[in-house]
N, C-alpha and C positions, 0 to 999 in steps of 0.2 A: 822436566820438572812438572809437579801437577800444579795445575791453577788453585789459587788459594780464592778466587772470586765464587761466589755461590749465586746462584740462578735465583733470582726473584721470583716468585707467584703473585702476579698480580689477578687480583678477586673483584671485579665491575660491578655495579650496582644490576638487579635484573631488570630486565628479562635476559637470562642467557640464553635460550633458543631462540632464536630471530629465524626468519625469511625474507624473501626477496619481495613480499606482498606490502605493497604500501596503501596509505588512504587512498593516496590519488589514481592508483590502480583498480583500486576494488572500484570505488565511484565510477569510472569510465567504464569498467568491465559491465556493473549493474547496468548501465545506461546502453549499454551495447546490447543485453539482454532482453530490454525493451523494445528492441526495433523492429522484431517480426509484427508485436502487437501494435507498435506505432503506423507500421507502414501498411496493415491492415484496416487500421481506423482511418489513411489517408486513403485507400482505395476505395471504400464504402461512403464516406464522408466529403471526399472532396479536397478542393483548394482550401474553404472555408477553415476545413482543420487544420490545415497547415499553418495557416492564418494565427488561429488562436494558441496553439502548440507554441510556436516560435515567438509570439508576443509573450506567450508564460516564461520562457526561457531566458530572453532577453531581459525582461523586468526584472528577473530572480538574481541574474548577473549583476544589472546596473544596481540595485540596491545592495546587493551585499558588497559591491565595491563602493558605490558611495558612503555606506556606513565604516566599513574598513579605512577610509580614508578621512572621517570625521572625528574618527577617535583615534586617529593616529598611527596605523598598526599596518602590516604590510598585509598587502592583496593576496587574499587563498582564493583566487578564482581558479588556479591551474588544480587545485584538488579536485574538482570536476563537482563538488557537492552541493554546489550553488545550480550548475546544467541541472544535475539530475533531480533536483527538487523542481524545478521549472518543468522539465519533462513529465514528473508526474503530477504536478498540478494541470496542467496542459491536459494530460491524457482523461484527467478525470472531469475535465469541461467538456459541457455540451457544443456540436459545433453551430448549434442552432443562435449561438451568442454573435454571431458575425450577419447573420440574417434576419435575425427577429428584430435589429433596430441600431442603425448606425451607432447609437449611442451606449451600446451595453458593451462595447470592445474594452470600457475600462474597466470590466469587471478583473480580468486576469491580471490587471497592473495591481489594481488596488490587492487581489487576493496574494498576489506574489509580495508586496509588503508586508502584508501580517505576517506571511509565512517566514520571509528570509528576515524581518527585523525585528518583529514581534515576537514569533516564535523560537526563533533559532539565535540570532547574535544577542540581543536583551538577557537572554539566559547564559551567556558566556561563549555563545559560538558551539562549531561544530564538536559533538561528544557531552554536551552538557545540558542540550534541549531535553526536555519532560515528554513533549508531545511530536507527533510526526508534522514537520512543517508543514509538508505538502496536502496533509488533511486537514490542518488547521486552516491554511489558505481556504479549501474548499469548504469545510463548515462555514468558513464565516461568510464566504460568497453564499451561500444557498440560505442561510438566515438572513442576509440583508437583501438578496434580491430573490425572494422565492419563484416567481412567476420566468425570470429569464431563466435561470438554472433548472427550471421541470419543463423546459419545452424540448420536446425531441425532433428530430429529423428523419424521416425515413431514408434507410442506405440508398444513395444513387447508382454506384459503382462507376462514376463518371467524374475523375479528377480535377476538372474545369469546371463542374458544375455547381453553380453559386445558390441558386433558389430548389427549394426541395417541400415537399409537403411533411407538414408534421402527422407525428401518430404515439401513442402510448406504447410505453415499453412492455416487454413480457410480463415482468414484475408487477407494472400498473394493471393490468389485466387479469393476471392471476389472483390479486390480491381484491380488485373489485368485483370481479364477474366468477371467478373458480378457474380449475383447471379445464373444463369441459371447453367453456368459450375460447381458451388461448388454444386449447387443440383445434378448435373449428377456424381460427384466425388464419392458423398456418396451412393448415388443412387436414394434416393427420399427425399422431404423436410423433413419427421417425422425422417427418419433415420439420417439424417444429426443433427437434433434437438436431438436425443437420444445422439450421439457420443459428441456432446458439450457439454451436461448437464452431462456425465457420464466420460468424460476427456481421451476419445479415441479418440484421435486427436494428433496433433503436437503442439509444444506450448513449453513455458517453464516449469519446474518441477514441480513447484506447482500451475500454474494458469487454469490447464488444465478442470481439474472438476468443475464445475457452481455448482453442488450439493453439494459437500464438502465443498467448500466456503463457501457457504449460510448456510452450519448446523454451520459451527465456529461462521460465522457473528450473526446469530440468538443468540447462546450460550451469544456473548458479548453485545447483546441487552438485554437479562432477569436478565444478571448479572450486567444491567446499566452500562457499561464500557463506552459503546458510546451510544447515541440517533440517533434516525431514519435520523433527518435531514439531514445530508451532504450524504448517502447511498442514501437514499430514491430521495433528489432533482438531485443528479447525474445521478442514473438512468434513471430517469424520463426524464431531459434534454436529455439525449442521445436516450430513446425511441423515444422521439416527434421528434429530428432532422434527426434518420434515417429513420423515418417513411415518414415524409415531403423530405427530401433531399437524401436518401439513393439509391433511385432507377435509374437505368440507362435510364428506360422508361421515364422519365420524374416527375414531383411532387407527393409525396404522392403514391411511387410504392415501398418505400425502405421497407424491412423486419425489423423491430425494434428488433425481439428476436434473431435475429441473432448475432446483434452488441452487446446485452445485457450479453450473454452467452459466448463470441467468446473474444480471446486475455487476457489480462490484466483486464477487464474491473470489473470483480465481487471482485479479490483480491484488485485490486484497488480500489475501491468502498466502502467495510468494512475494509479492514486493512492498507489502507496506506492514503487516505485521511482523514481518522479518526484519525491521530494521534494528542494525546494530545496538544503536544509543536507547531505544525507545521500546526495548524487548528484555524481558529478563536472558541472562548469560548462561546461567545453570541449567544442563538438559533436561531434569526433572520440570522446573520451574517454566521449562518453555511449552510442555506439552502441556500445564496448568492454564498458563497465558492463553494458548491457542486454545485449549476448551472453553474458559471465559468467553473469547472472540466469538467463538461459533454459538454458544447458547443466548449471548448478548442480541448477536447478530438475528437470531431466529425469534426472538422475544420480540424486537422491534418488526420484524417483517409479518408476522402472525397477528401480535396484538397491538401494535404500535400506530402513529397514524401517518410513518413514511411506508412506501413498500422496500424501502432497502433500508438496512440497517449495519452495514459493515465497516462505514465509517466512522458511524458513532460508538461503536462497539469496541472497535479499534484503539480509539482516543480514552474512551473510559479505562479500556484495560492500561495503556498505557500511564496511567495515574498508580497503578497497584503494581508495576513491575518490577520498582526500588524494594518492595514489600515480599514481593515473590523470591527474589533474590536472595534477600535475608533470612528468609524461613526455610529455603532450600540450599542454603548455603554449603558449596561442598568443604569435603573434610581434607584438610590439608596433608599433603603427600608426606608423609615419613613422622606425623605428628604423633606423639604419645598423651592418652586421656588421663590426666590427672585425678587420681581420687581426692574423692572430698573428703575435708577435713572437718570433723566436729569440733565445735566449740565446747569448751569444758564451761560448765555451768557455775 
C-alpha cells in the first residue's frame, strides 16, 4: 500500500553553505600564527618583553570579563578575541617600557582598557568595532606617553637580560640621516638586510623579525583565513612609492626593501590590515584598501613628523572600509538586472 505521507522540504535561513570554522578557532589560530614573531621578540629583548606582552594579554582579558559581567552578558573569553587583542597590543609595545621606569608598566594596562572597553565593547562587541582595537590602544599610548613609547632597546639575545642600551630604530635613522648613514651603522647593505629580516634591531617587541612575521602570514594564507589582496597591494604600494620618492638624491633612488622589512610594515600588512571586522569584505575593495594603507604609510614616513606611519594609515583606512564595501558591492548570484522604467510626462 502506497504511503499517503508526503515528505516536507524544510528550508532554513541562510547561510546554507557552512564550514567547521568558528570565531574561536580563527582567533586562536591567528594567535598561533603570531608565535614565530613573538618568540623572536622574546629572543632579542628578553624577559622584559615577556612581562610587557603578558601584562597586555592579562589586562585585555580582565577588562573584557569585567565589562561583560558589568552589563550582565555571558563571558566571551573562550572565543580568543581578547587574548589576540592583548597579544597584538603587547607585540606593538617597546620592551623598554619595563626598563624605562618602574611606573611605565601602567601604560599597557591603560592601553588595554582603551582597546577592549572603548574601541570594542562600547561599539557593540566583536564584529561591530569600527577600528582595530590593538592599534587604537597603541595609538592612545603613543599620544599620551610619547617619550616612553619611543625609547627603543638594542637587542640583547639574552632572555634573562633586564638592562639594555637604548638606540634609534632603522626607520628613525633613515628619516633623520638618510640611507647612507643607515648602511654605515650596520656595516653594509647586505648586513642591513639580514638584521632587518632576522629581527636583530631596535623596534617594538613583535615587529622586528620580517621572516618570522612572513611565516605566520603565509600560514594564514594556507589556512585561507586571509587572502592575498590586502597584504600584497599594501606592500606593493609601499615598494613603488619608496622606490620613486624614498631617495634623498632624487626620484627613483629609494630602497624599497628597507621600507618593506623595517618598522611595523610586515606585522601591519599581514595581521593588522587584514582584520575581518575593520577591513572590506569585497576582494576589489580589499585591493583599494591595501593601496590606501600603503599610500598613507609612505606619506607619513616621507613627509610626516613620525618615522613610522603603518598604525595611522590602517586606522585612517578603517574609517573608509564600509564605504569601500558599498562602492564595490558584489553582484548577487542569479540576480537579474531590472530595466529602468521611464516615467510618463
